[in-house]
N, CA, C and O atoms as a Maestro MAE file, in Angstrom:
{
 s_m_m2io_version
 :::
 2.0.0
}

f_m_ct {
 s_m_title
 :::
 protein
 m_atom[260] {
  # First column is atom index #
  i_m_mmod_type
  r_m_x_coord
  r_m_y_coord
  r_m_z_coord
  i_m_residue_number
  s_m_chain_name
  s_m_pdb_residue_name
  s_m_pdb_atom_name
  i_m_atomic_number
  :::
  1 25 0.212 -10.775 -6.512 1 A "UNK " " N  " 7
  2 3 0.246 -11.138 -5.215 1 A "UNK " " CA " 6
  3 2 -0.961 -11.030 -4.356 1 A "UNK " " C  " 6
  4 15 -1.473 -9.913 -4.285 1 A "UNK " " O  " 8
  5 25 -1.508 -12.020 -3.684 2 A "UNK " " N  " 7
  6 3 -2.500 -11.897 -2.893 2 A "UNK " " CA " 6
  7 2 -2.523 -11.359 -1.356 2 A "UNK " " C  " 6
  8 15 -1.512 -11.578 -0.688 2 A "UNK " " O  " 8
  9 25 -3.428 -10.786 -0.854 3 A "UNK " " N  " 7
  10 3 -3.224 -10.178 0.467 3 A "UNK " " CA " 6
  11 2 -2.516 -10.934 1.613 3 A "UNK " " C  " 6
  12 15 -2.045 -10.339 2.583 3 A "UNK " " O  " 8
  13 25 -2.468 -12.169 1.468 4 A "UNK " " N  " 7
  14 3 -1.958 -12.986 2.614 4 A "UNK " " CA " 6
  15 2 -0.490 -12.918 2.189 4 A "UNK " " C  " 6
  16 15 0.347 -13.083 3.078 4 A "UNK " " O  " 8
  17 25 -0.202 -12.763 1.317 5 A "UNK " " N  " 7
  18 3 1.484 -12.915 1.048 5 A "UNK " " CA " 6
  19 2 1.941 -11.195 1.389 5 A "UNK " " C  " 6
  20 15 2.974 -10.887 1.983 5 A "UNK " " O  " 8
  21 25 1.060 -10.345 0.937 6 A "UNK " " N  " 7
  22 3 1.385 -8.832 1.431 6 A "UNK " " CA " 6
  23 2 1.466 -9.118 2.940 6 A "UNK " " C  " 6
  24 15 2.604 -9.028 3.401 6 A "UNK " " O  " 8
  25 25 0.595 -9.409 3.706 7 A "UNK " " N  " 7
  26 3 0.605 -9.384 4.992 7 A "UNK " " CA " 6
  27 2 1.935 -10.102 5.949 7 A "UNK " " C  " 6
  28 15 2.535 -9.663 6.930 7 A "UNK " " O  " 8
  29 25 2.076 -11.405 5.169 8 A "UNK " " N  " 7
  30 3 3.154 -12.183 5.635 8 A "UNK " " CA " 6
  31 2 4.567 -11.075 5.593 8 A "UNK " " C  " 6
  32 15 5.295 -10.966 6.579 8 A "UNK " " O  " 8
  33 25 4.790 -10.361 4.411 9 A "UNK " " N  " 7
  34 3 6.165 -9.547 4.207 9 A "UNK " " CA " 6
  35 2 5.876 -8.173 4.417 9 A "UNK " " C  " 6
  36 15 6.508 -7.287 3.842 9 A "UNK " " O  " 8
  37 25 4.898 -7.942 5.259 10 A "UNK " " N  " 7
  38 3 4.770 -6.411 5.537 10 A "UNK " " CA " 6
  39 2 5.889 -5.613 6.026 10 A "UNK " " C  " 6
  40 15 6.259 -4.548 5.531 10 A "UNK " " O  " 8
  41 25 6.300 -6.089 6.834 11 A "UNK " " N  " 7
  42 3 7.520 -5.295 7.556 11 A "UNK " " CA " 6
  43 2 8.748 -5.094 6.620 11 A "UNK " " C  " 6
  44 15 9.491 -4.114 6.679 11 A "UNK " " O  " 8
  45 25 8.884 -6.189 5.704 12 A "UNK " " N  " 7
  46 3 9.789 -5.980 4.642 12 A "UNK " " CA " 6
  47 2 9.647 -4.982 3.697 12 A "UNK " " C  " 6
  48 15 10.610 -4.352 3.259 12 A "UNK " " O  " 8
  49 25 8.314 -4.772 3.302 13 A "UNK " " N  " 7
  50 3 7.876 -3.938 2.333 13 A "UNK " " CA " 6
  51 2 7.521 -2.564 2.466 13 A "UNK " " C  " 6
  52 15 7.278 -1.871 1.478 13 A "UNK " " O  " 8
  53 25 7.475 -2.104 3.715 14 A "UNK " " N  " 7
  54 3 7.047 -0.778 4.287 14 A "UNK " " CA " 6
  55 2 8.122 -0.083 3.764 14 A "UNK " " C  " 6
  56 15 7.621 0.824 3.098 14 A "UNK " " O  " 8
  57 25 9.454 -0.008 3.695 15 A "UNK " " N  " 7
  58 3 10.359 0.660 3.151 15 A "UNK " " CA " 6
  59 2 10.304 1.093 1.700 15 A "UNK " " C  " 6
  60 15 10.582 2.221 1.294 15 A "UNK " " O  " 8
  61 25 9.869 -0.046 0.892 16 A "UNK " " N  " 7
  62 3 9.570 -0.026 -0.639 16 A "UNK " " CA " 6
  63 2 8.461 0.637 -0.785 16 A "UNK " " C  " 6
  64 15 8.265 1.308 -1.798 16 A "UNK " " O  " 8
  65 25 7.503 0.541 0.282 17 A "UNK " " N  " 7
  66 3 5.980 1.393 0.037 17 A "UNK " " CA " 6
  67 2 6.373 2.689 0.163 17 A "UNK " " C  " 6
  68 15 6.009 3.432 -0.749 17 A "UNK " " O  " 8
  69 25 7.236 3.325 1.343 18 A "UNK " " N  " 7
  70 3 7.347 4.636 1.417 18 A "UNK " " CA " 6
  71 2 8.031 5.315 0.288 18 A "UNK " " C  " 6
  72 15 7.660 6.419 -0.110 18 A "UNK " " O  " 8
  73 25 9.124 4.602 -0.281 19 A "UNK " " N  " 7
  74 3 9.928 5.021 -1.337 19 A "UNK " " CA " 6
  75 2 9.123 5.246 -2.576 19 A "UNK " " C  " 6
  76 15 9.509 6.184 -3.273 19 A "UNK " " O  " 8
  77 25 8.169 4.629 -2.956 20 A "UNK " " N  " 7
  78 3 7.147 4.676 -4.075 20 A "UNK " " CA " 6
  79 2 6.119 5.634 -3.724 20 A "UNK " " C  " 6
  80 15 5.710 6.444 -4.556 20 A "UNK " " O  " 8
  81 25 5.616 5.579 -2.365 21 A "UNK " " N  " 7
  82 3 4.694 6.716 -1.814 21 A "UNK " " CA " 6
  83 2 4.944 7.461 -0.750 21 A "UNK " " C  " 6
  84 15 4.264 7.246 0.254 21 A "UNK " " O  " 8
  85 25 5.671 8.198 -0.729 22 A "UNK " " N  " 7
  86 3 6.390 9.023 -0.027 22 A "UNK " " CA " 6
  87 2 5.235 9.827 1.000 22 A "UNK " " C  " 6
  88 15 5.513 10.060 2.176 22 A "UNK " " O  " 8
  89 25 4.428 10.061 0.628 23 A "UNK " " N  " 7
  90 3 3.332 10.806 1.565 23 A "UNK " " CA " 6
  91 2 2.697 10.058 2.342 23 A "UNK " " C  " 6
  92 15 1.991 10.637 3.168 23 A "UNK " " O  " 8
  93 25 2.716 8.767 2.355 24 A "UNK " " N  " 7
  94 3 2.249 8.047 3.427 24 A "UNK " " CA " 6
  95 2 3.235 7.765 4.703 24 A "UNK " " C  " 6
  96 15 4.401 7.418 4.515 24 A "UNK " " O  " 8
  97 25 2.796 7.904 5.751 25 A "UNK " " N  " 7
  98 3 3.427 8.162 7.066 25 A "UNK " " CA " 6
  99 2 3.676 6.655 7.629 25 A "UNK " " C  " 6
  100 15 2.992 5.681 7.313 25 A "UNK " " O  " 8
  101 25 4.751 6.644 8.497 26 A "UNK " " N  " 7
  102 3 4.995 5.305 9.362 26 A "UNK " " CA " 6
  103 2 3.681 4.983 9.690 26 A "UNK " " C  " 6
  104 15 3.237 3.919 9.260 26 A "UNK " " O  " 8
  105 25 2.799 5.887 10.546 27 A "UNK " " N  " 7
  106 3 1.682 5.499 11.217 27 A "UNK " " CA " 6
  107 2 0.536 4.984 10.251 27 A "UNK " " C  " 6
  108 15 -0.221 4.084 10.612 27 A "UNK " " O  " 8
  109 25 0.428 5.641 8.902 28 A "UNK " " N  " 7
  110 3 -0.517 4.781 8.098 28 A "UNK " " CA " 6
  111 2 0.004 3.452 7.656 28 A "UNK " " C  " 6
  112 15 -0.803 2.563 7.389 28 A "UNK " " O  " 8
  113 25 1.252 3.253 7.560 29 A "UNK " " N  " 7
  114 3 1.590 1.959 7.389 29 A "UNK " " CA " 6
  115 2 1.739 0.801 8.570 29 A "UNK " " C  " 6
  116 15 1.864 -0.409 8.381 29 A "UNK " " O  " 8
  117 25 1.691 1.506 9.849 30 A "UNK " " N  " 7
  118 3 1.547 0.600 11.011 30 A "UNK " " CA " 6
  119 2 0.308 0.551 11.106 30 A "UNK " " C  " 6
  120 15 0.129 -0.448 11.803 30 A "UNK " " O  " 8
  121 25 -0.873 1.061 10.815 31 A "UNK " " N  " 7
  122 3 -2.261 0.854 11.006 31 A "UNK " " CA " 6
  123 2 -2.652 -0.354 9.924 31 A "UNK " " C  " 6
  124 15 -3.367 -1.327 10.163 31 A "UNK " " O  " 8
  125 25 -1.927 0.004 8.554 32 A "UNK " " N  " 7
  126 3 -2.478 -0.707 7.274 32 A "UNK " " CA " 6
  127 2 -1.972 -2.429 7.752 32 A "UNK " " C  " 6
  128 15 -2.672 -3.393 7.442 32 A "UNK " " O  " 8
  129 25 -0.833 -2.553 8.436 33 A "UNK " " N  " 7
  130 3 -0.460 -3.877 8.716 33 A "UNK " " CA " 6
  131 2 -0.698 -4.797 7.573 33 A "UNK " " C  " 6
  132 15 -0.977 -5.963 7.851 33 A "UNK " " O  " 8
  133 25 -0.629 -4.446 6.354 34 A "UNK " " N  " 7
  134 3 -0.575 -5.546 5.248 34 A "UNK " " CA " 6
  135 2 -2.114 -5.800 4.558 34 A "UNK " " C  " 6
  136 15 -2.371 -6.583 3.644 34 A "UNK " " O  " 8
  137 25 -2.948 -5.003 5.193 35 A "UNK " " N  " 7
  138 3 -4.362 -4.780 4.667 35 A "UNK " " CA " 6
  139 2 -4.677 -4.072 3.477 35 A "UNK " " C  " 6
  140 15 -5.129 -2.936 3.622 35 A "UNK " " O  " 8
  141 25 -4.526 -4.523 2.316 36 A "UNK " " N  " 7
  142 3 -4.475 -3.791 1.002 36 A "UNK " " CA " 6
  143 2 -5.631 -2.848 0.816 36 A "UNK " " C  " 6
  144 15 -5.510 -1.864 0.086 36 A "UNK " " O  " 8
  145 25 -6.691 -3.105 1.422 37 A "UNK " " N  " 7
  146 3 -8.183 -2.190 1.079 37 A "UNK " " CA " 6
  147 2 -7.548 -0.771 2.287 37 A "UNK " " C  " 6
  148 15 -7.728 0.404 1.970 37 A "UNK " " O  " 8
  149 25 -7.080 -1.021 3.157 38 A "UNK " " N  " 7
  150 3 -6.603 0.345 3.739 38 A "UNK " " CA " 6
  151 2 -5.509 1.118 3.309 38 A "UNK " " C  " 6
  152 15 -5.368 2.321 3.529 38 A "UNK " " O  " 8
  153 25 -4.642 0.296 2.609 39 A "UNK " " N  " 7
  154 3 -3.811 1.038 1.863 39 A "UNK " " CA " 6
  155 2 -4.306 1.738 0.565 39 A "UNK " " C  " 6
  156 15 -3.788 2.796 0.205 39 A "UNK " " O  " 8
  157 25 -5.174 1.228 -0.044 40 A "UNK " " N  " 7
  158 3 -6.085 1.883 -1.159 40 A "UNK " " CA " 6
  159 2 -6.542 2.894 -0.563 40 A "UNK " " C  " 6
  160 15 -6.075 3.981 -0.903 40 A "UNK " " O  " 8
  161 25 -7.503 2.860 0.414 41 A "UNK " " N  " 7
  162 3 -8.197 4.252 1.183 41 A "UNK " " CA " 6
  163 2 -7.130 5.311 1.424 41 A "UNK " " C  " 6
  164 15 -7.398 6.483 1.161 41 A "UNK " " O  " 8
  165 25 -5.921 4.969 1.914 42 A "UNK " " N  " 7
  166 3 -4.934 6.040 2.242 42 A "UNK " " CA " 6
  167 2 -4.258 6.483 1.162 42 A "UNK " " C  " 6
  168 15 -3.790 7.610 1.320 42 A "UNK " " O  " 8
  169 25 -4.008 5.883 -0.079 43 A "UNK " " N  " 7
  170 3 -3.706 6.189 -1.297 43 A "UNK " " CA " 6
  171 2 -4.397 7.501 -1.822 43 A "UNK " " C  " 6
  172 15 -3.905 8.598 -2.087 43 A "UNK " " O  " 8
  173 25 -5.899 6.971 -1.899 44 A "UNK " " N  " 7
  174 3 -6.987 7.899 -2.417 44 A "UNK " " CA " 6
  175 2 -6.827 8.932 -1.725 44 A "UNK " " C  " 6
  176 15 -6.612 9.987 -2.321 44 A "UNK " " O  " 8
  177 25 -6.893 8.913 -0.186 45 A "UNK " " N  " 7
  178 3 -6.722 9.947 0.580 45 A "UNK " " CA " 6
  179 2 -5.490 10.923 0.388 45 A "UNK " " C  " 6
  180 15 -5.660 12.127 0.197 45 A "UNK " " O  " 8
  181 25 -4.544 10.478 0.435 46 A "UNK " " N  " 7
  182 3 -3.153 11.351 0.400 46 A "UNK " " CA " 6
  183 2 -2.804 11.754 -1.257 46 A "UNK " " C  " 6
  184 15 -2.184 12.768 -1.578 46 A "UNK " " O  " 8
  185 25 -3.177 11.051 -1.922 47 A "UNK " " N  " 7
  186 3 -3.101 11.690 -3.510 47 A "UNK " " CA " 6
  187 2 -4.214 11.917 -4.336 47 A "UNK " " C  " 6
  188 15 -4.007 12.085 -5.537 47 A "UNK " " O  " 8
  189 25 -5.459 11.955 -3.858 48 A "UNK " " N  " 7
  190 3 -6.637 12.416 -4.319 48 A "UNK " " CA " 6
  191 2 -7.014 11.508 -5.748 48 A "UNK " " C  " 6
  192 15 -7.401 12.005 -6.806 48 A "UNK " " O  " 8
  193 25 -6.809 10.160 -5.500 49 A "UNK " " N  " 7
  194 3 -6.709 9.426 -6.568 49 A "UNK " " CA " 6
  195 2 -8.181 8.923 -6.750 49 A "UNK " " C  " 6
  196 15 -8.927 9.297 -5.845 49 A "UNK " " O  " 8
  197 25 -8.763 8.149 -7.732 50 A "UNK " " N  " 7
  198 3 -9.933 7.274 -7.650 50 A "UNK " " CA " 6
  199 2 -9.710 5.933 -6.949 50 A "UNK " " C  " 6
  200 15 -8.567 5.527 -6.741 50 A "UNK " " O  " 8
  201 25 -10.923 5.161 -6.540 51 A "UNK " " N  " 7
  202 3 -10.382 4.008 -5.823 51 A "UNK " " CA " 6
  203 2 -9.845 2.873 -7.163 51 A "UNK " " C  " 6
  204 15 -9.063 1.938 -6.989 51 A "UNK " " O  " 8
  205 25 -10.345 3.165 -8.181 52 A "UNK " " N  " 7
  206 3 -9.849 2.191 -9.437 52 A "UNK " " CA " 6
  207 2 -8.142 2.471 -9.496 52 A "UNK " " C  " 6
  208 15 -7.343 1.561 -9.277 52 A "UNK " " O  " 8
  209 25 -7.776 3.698 -9.785 53 A "UNK " " N  " 7
  210 3 -6.397 4.028 -9.757 53 A "UNK " " CA " 6
  211 2 -5.649 3.535 -8.694 53 A "UNK " " C  " 6
  212 15 -4.704 2.762 -8.855 53 A "UNK " " O  " 8
  213 25 -6.042 3.964 -7.572 54 A "UNK " " N  " 7
  214 3 -5.485 3.385 -6.172 54 A "UNK " " CA " 6
  215 2 -5.454 1.929 -6.116 54 A "UNK " " C  " 6
  216 15 -4.419 1.436 -5.667 54 A "UNK " " O  " 8
  217 25 -6.431 1.112 -6.502 55 A "UNK " " N  " 7
  218 3 -6.262 -0.329 -6.649 55 A "UNK " " CA " 6
  219 2 -5.124 -0.768 -7.562 55 A "UNK " " C  " 6
  220 15 -4.160 -1.485 -7.294 55 A "UNK " " O  " 8
  221 25 -5.450 -0.192 -8.661 56 A "UNK " " N  " 7
  222 3 -4.219 -0.442 -9.725 56 A "UNK " " CA " 6
  223 2 -2.759 -0.153 -9.426 56 A "UNK " " C  " 6
  224 15 -1.922 -0.895 -9.938 56 A "UNK " " O  " 8
  225 25 -2.322 0.971 -8.557 57 A "UNK " " N  " 7
  226 3 -1.195 1.223 -8.003 57 A "UNK " " CA " 6
  227 2 -0.739 0.060 -7.058 57 A "UNK " " C  " 6
  228 15 0.433 -0.301 -6.942 57 A "UNK " " O  " 8
  229 25 -1.821 -0.489 -6.389 58 A "UNK " " N  " 7
  230 3 -1.311 -1.284 -5.461 58 A "UNK " " CA " 6
  231 2 -1.094 -2.851 -6.089 58 A "UNK " " C  " 6
  232 15 -0.317 -3.715 -5.681 58 A "UNK " " O  " 8
  233 25 -2.001 -2.911 -7.162 59 A "UNK " " N  " 7
  234 3 -1.757 -4.073 -7.489 59 A "UNK " " CA " 6
  235 2 -0.448 -4.344 -8.548 59 A "UNK " " C  " 6
  236 15 0.092 -5.429 -8.760 59 A "UNK " " O  " 8
  237 25 -0.165 -3.252 -9.044 60 A "UNK " " N  " 7
  238 3 1.119 -3.039 -9.984 60 A "UNK " " CA " 6
  239 2 2.246 -3.042 -8.986 60 A "UNK " " C  " 6
  240 15 3.211 -3.763 -9.239 60 A "UNK " " O  " 8
  241 25 2.243 -2.379 -7.965 61 A "UNK " " N  " 7
  242 3 3.359 -2.604 -6.946 61 A "UNK " " CA " 6
  243 2 3.637 -3.981 -6.285 61 A "UNK " " C  " 6
  244 15 4.794 -4.324 -6.045 61 A "UNK " " O  " 8
  245 25 2.444 -4.862 -5.958 62 A "UNK " " N  " 7
  246 3 2.484 -6.196 -5.590 62 A "UNK " " CA " 6
  247 2 2.816 -7.167 -6.710 62 A "UNK " " C  " 6
  248 15 3.247 -8.302 -6.505 62 A "UNK " " O  " 8
  249 25 2.621 -6.724 -7.725 63 A "UNK " " N  " 7
  250 3 3.037 -7.765 -8.875 63 A "UNK " " CA " 6
  251 2 4.343 -7.705 -9.134 63 A "UNK " " C  " 6
  252 15 4.890 -8.663 -9.680 63 A "UNK " " O  " 8
  253 25 5.002 -6.651 -8.809 64 A "UNK " " N  " 7
  254 3 6.663 -6.261 -8.889 64 A "UNK " " CA " 6
  255 2 7.396 -7.324 -7.967 64 A "UNK " " C  " 6
  256 15 8.481 -7.825 -8.260 64 A "UNK " " O  " 8
  257 25 6.711 -7.593 -6.874 65 A "UNK " " N  " 7
  258 3 7.486 -8.351 -5.767 65 A "UNK " " CA " 6
  259 2 7.971 -9.589 -6.045 65 A "UNK " " C  " 6
  260 15 8.591 -10.217 -5.187 65 A "UNK " " O  " 8
  :::
 }
 m_bond[259] {
  # First column is bond index #
  i_m_from
  i_m_to
  i_m_order
  :::
  1 1 2 1
  2 2 3 1
  3 3 4 2
  4 3 5 1
  5 5 6 1
  6 6 7 1
  7 7 8 2
  8 7 9 1
  9 9 10 1
  10 10 11 1
  11 11 12 2
  12 11 13 1
  13 13 14 1
  14 14 15 1
  15 15 16 2
  16 15 17 1
  17 17 18 1
  18 18 19 1
  19 19 20 2
  20 19 21 1
  21 21 22 1
  22 22 23 1
  23 23 24 2
  24 23 25 1
  25 25 26 1
  26 26 27 1
  27 27 28 2
  28 27 29 1
  29 29 30 1
  30 30 31 1
  31 31 32 2
  32 31 33 1
  33 33 34 1
  34 34 35 1
  35 35 36 2
  36 35 37 1
  37 37 38 1
  38 38 39 1
  39 39 40 2
  40 39 41 1
  41 41 42 1
  42 42 43 1
  43 43 44 2
  44 43 45 1
  45 45 46 1
  46 46 47 1
  47 47 48 2
  48 47 49 1
  49 49 50 1
  50 50 51 1
  51 51 52 2
  52 51 53 1
  53 53 54 1
  54 54 55 1
  55 55 56 2
  56 55 57 1
  57 57 58 1
  58 58 59 1
  59 59 60 2
  60 59 61 1
  61 61 62 1
  62 62 63 1
  63 63 64 2
  64 63 65 1
  65 65 66 1
  66 66 67 1
  67 67 68 2
  68 67 69 1
  69 69 70 1
  70 70 71 1
  71 71 72 2
  72 71 73 1
  73 73 74 1
  74 74 75 1
  75 75 76 2
  76 75 77 1
  77 77 78 1
  78 78 79 1
  79 79 80 2
  80 79 81 1
  81 81 82 1
  82 82 83 1
  83 83 84 2
  84 83 85 1
  85 85 86 1
  86 86 87 1
  87 87 88 2
  88 87 89 1
  89 89 90 1
  90 90 91 1
  91 91 92 2
  92 91 93 1
  93 93 94 1
  94 94 95 1
  95 95 96 2
  96 95 97 1
  97 97 98 1
  98 98 99 1
  99 99 100 2
  100 99 101 1
  101 101 102 1
  102 102 103 1
  103 103 104 2
  104 103 105 1
  105 105 106 1
  106 106 107 1
  107 107 108 2
  108 107 109 1
  109 109 110 1
  110 110 111 1
  111 111 112 2
  112 111 113 1
  113 113 114 1
  114 114 115 1
  115 115 116 2
  116 115 117 1
  117 117 118 1
  118 118 119 1
  119 119 120 2
  120 119 121 1
  121 121 122 1
  122 122 123 1
  123 123 124 2
  124 123 125 1
  125 125 126 1
  126 126 127 1
  127 127 128 2
  128 127 129 1
  129 129 130 1
  130 130 131 1
  131 131 132 2
  132 131 133 1
  133 133 134 1
  134 134 135 1
  135 135 136 2
  136 135 137 1
  137 137 138 1
  138 138 139 1
  139 139 140 2
  140 139 141 1
  141 141 142 1
  142 142 143 1
  143 143 144 2
  144 143 145 1
  145 145 146 1
  146 146 147 1
  147 147 148 2
  148 147 149 1
  149 149 150 1
  150 150 151 1
  151 151 152 2
  152 151 153 1
  153 153 154 1
  154 154 155 1
  155 155 156 2
  156 155 157 1
  157 157 158 1
  158 158 159 1
  159 159 160 2
  160 159 161 1
  161 161 162 1
  162 162 163 1
  163 163 164 2
  164 163 165 1
  165 165 166 1
  166 166 167 1
  167 167 168 2
  168 167 169 1
  169 169 170 1
  170 170 171 1
  171 171 172 2
  172 171 173 1
  173 173 174 1
  174 174 175 1
  175 175 176 2
  176 175 177 1
  177 177 178 1
  178 178 179 1
  179 179 180 2
  180 179 181 1
  181 181 182 1
  182 182 183 1
  183 183 184 2
  184 183 185 1
  185 185 186 1
  186 186 187 1
  187 187 188 2
  188 187 189 1
  189 189 190 1
  190 190 191 1
  191 191 192 2
  192 191 193 1
  193 193 194 1
  194 194 195 1
  195 195 196 2
  196 195 197 1
  197 197 198 1
  198 198 199 1
  199 199 200 2
  200 199 201 1
  201 201 202 1
  202 202 203 1
  203 203 204 2
  204 203 205 1
  205 205 206 1
  206 206 207 1
  207 207 208 2
  208 207 209 1
  209 209 210 1
  210 210 211 1
  211 211 212 2
  212 211 213 1
  213 213 214 1
  214 214 215 1
  215 215 216 2
  216 215 217 1
  217 217 218 1
  218 218 219 1
  219 219 220 2
  220 219 221 1
  221 221 222 1
  222 222 223 1
  223 223 224 2
  224 223 225 1
  225 225 226 1
  226 226 227 1
  227 227 228 2
  228 227 229 1
  229 229 230 1
  230 230 231 1
  231 231 232 2
  232 231 233 1
  233 233 234 1
  234 234 235 1
  235 235 236 2
  236 235 237 1
  237 237 238 1
  238 238 239 1
  239 239 240 2
  240 239 241 1
  241 241 242 1
  242 242 243 1
  243 243 244 2
  244 243 245 1
  245 245 246 1
  246 246 247 1
  247 247 248 2
  248 247 249 1
  249 249 250 1
  250 250 251 1
  251 251 252 2
  252 251 253 1
  253 253 254 1
  254 254 255 1
  255 255 256 2
  256 255 257 1
  257 257 258 1
  258 258 259 1
  259 259 260 2
  :::
 }
}
């Protein structure tokens, strides 16, 4: 799924995102507003993952939509 689709469905996805990555706050998701790069950065920060792992997590998540 490309970033345009994520942006378009952002409000619908926030609940599923918080289920998957519970350490992300509502504020994190409000600021992200569908920007996958910001989401990748927050996953790195919250979970201590490498950029590659965070990108893979977002790709895998968005692929299952």
